C-alpha positions, -999 to +999 in steps of 0.1 A: +052-833-198+075-826-169+076-853-144+072-847-106+108-859-103+122-828-122+134-803-097+115-771-096+132-737-096+115-710-076+120-673-083+105-647-060+087-619-076+070-587-063+039-589-085+012-613-093+004-643-068+023-672-085+026-689-118+046-717-134+065-717-167+082-749-175+101-762-144+101-727-128+075-713-103+073-676-100+059-667-066+052-634-048+076-630-019+049-614+001+028-646+000+050-662+028+034-637+052+004-660+050+017-696+055-017-714+050-022-695+017+013-699+005+012-737+011-021-739-010-005-718-037+026-738-038+007-771-038-013-757-067+016-747-088+037-779-083+005-798-096+008-780-129+028-797-157+046-766-167+028-766-201-008-760-208-028-791-209-063-803-201-048-813-166-036-778-161-069-762-171-086-786-147-062-776-119-070-741-123-108-745-123-107-769-096-085-748-072-101-715-081-095-699-047-112-666-054-116-653-019-080-659-007-067-645-040-088-614-036-077-608+000-040-610-011-045-587-040-062-561-017-033-564+008-008-564-020-021-544-052+008-554-074-006-589-072-035-577-094-010-585-123-022-621-117-052-616-138-034-602-168-033-632-192+002-624-207+036-612-196+073-614-198+095-637-175+132-639-178+130-621-212+105-647-226+068-638-234+042-660-220+005-662-220-021-679-195-046-697-216-068-704-186-074-667-182-079-661-219-106-688-219-123-674-188-123-639-203-138-651-235-166-669-216-173-639-195-175-616-226-199-642-242-220-643-210-221-605-208-231-602-246-258-627-240-272-610-210-272-575-228-288-591-258-315-608-237-322-576-218-330-558-250-357-585-261 
C-alpha cells in the first residue's frame, strides 16, 4: 500500500475524468474549468491506495458522483472513456476492477429482469 506521505505525480490527459495507477493520478485537463468538481475528484483520487483493495472499492462506491460525472462527460465527450474498464497508460495496460464488478452486477440484474418478465 502506498502511504499518504508518498508524493503523487499528476499527468494531465484529454480523455476520461481521472484515475490513479500507483502513485500517479491521471486527470483530465478540462476538469479545472470546474474548480469545485476538480477539488472533489482530486480528493477522491488521493484517497485511493494506488492498488485495488477493499478500501479502493469502498471509495468508488461511496463517492459515486454520477450527476457531476455525467455533466462533465456531456460537456467533454472524450471523458466517456472513463467508463471503459481497461486501457493503456504510459505503455502499461491497466484495468479498473470496480467498473468490471459494476458491469457484472448490471448484467446479472438485467438477466434477472428479463427472466422474471418471461415468467
